[in-house]
Each structure stands twice: as C-alpha cells, then as structure tokens.
C-alpha positions in Angstrom: 85.2 149.6 7.7 86.1 148.7 11.0 89.7 150.7 10.1 86.9 153.9 9.6 85.7 152.9 12.9 88.6 152.8 14.8 89.7 156.0 13.3 86.7 158.1 14.3 86.7 157.0 17.4 90.4 157.8 17.8 89.8 161.5 16.6 87.0 161.5 19.2 89.1 160.1 22.3 91.4 163.2 21.6 88.4 165.5 21.1 85.2 165.0 21.7 83.9 167.9 20.4 84.3 167.0 17.0 80.5 166.9 15.6 81.7 166.0 12.1 83.8 162.7 13.6 80.8 162.0 15.4 78.4 162.2 11.8 81.5 160.0 10.1 81.6 157.6 12.5 77.8 157.4 12.9 78.1 156.7 8.7 80.5 153.7 9.3 78.6 152.1 11.8 75.5 152.3 9.5 77.2 150.4 7.1 78.2 147.7 9.1 74.4 147.1 10.0 75.0 148.7 13.4 71.4 151.4 13.2 71.2 151.6 16.9 75.0 152.7 17.6 75.0 155.0 14.4 71.7 157.1 15.8 73.7 157.9 18.8 76.7 159.0 16.9 74.5 161.2 14.9 72.5 162.7 18.0 75.7 163.4 19.4 77.2 165.3 16.2 73.9 167.1 16.5 74.0 168.3 20.0 77.3 169.5 19.7 77.1 171.4 16.4 72.7 171.7 15.9 73.8 173.4 12.5 75.7 170.5 11.2 72.7 169.3 8.5 74.5 166.1 7.1 73.8 164.7 10.3 70.4 165.7 10.6 69.6 164.0 7.4 71.7 160.4 8.3 69.6 160.4 11.5 66.5 161.0 9.7 67.1 158.3 7.1 67.9 156.2 9.7 64.9 156.8 11.7 62.8 156.7 8.8 64.3 153.1 7.6 63.1 152.2 11.5 59.8 153.3 11.1 60.0 151.6 7.4 61.0 148.2 8.8 58.4 148.4 11.8 55.5 149.1 9.7 56.3 146.1 7.7 56.5 144.0 10.5 53.1 144.7 10.6 
C-alpha cells in the first residue's frame, strides 16, 4: 500500500491536474486508515474533474462512514 501511495504522489507531483491520481491516492489512503487525508484527496479530484463519478462515490461513502461512526458514539 505504501508503494501505491508513493506512486500516486509522484504522479501528482509531475502533473497536479490528474484527477484520477488523486482518486487513487484517496483509495490507498483510506485503506491505510487515513480517512481525513483520503477525503482531502477525493475533494481535490472532484475540484479538478467535477465529472469523476468514482471520486464522488468514494467521498460519499467515506463521509457516510464517518457519520455512522459518530452516531455510534452517542
């Protein structure tokens, strides 16, 4: 997983307008249990490409999971 994160960060460093790289980075970060960083990556992907449905789905699922976790704490 660390390799995937490093590869996506390298791709973004070379071309910061790669929405798919931000989306993939978000997936890798989320799998590494770094949800806030993943959410930021997906938001950046959406900012670059508002038509990238996969990033919207990933972001929505992560935000929903956070709400569910917060509700369980009540």
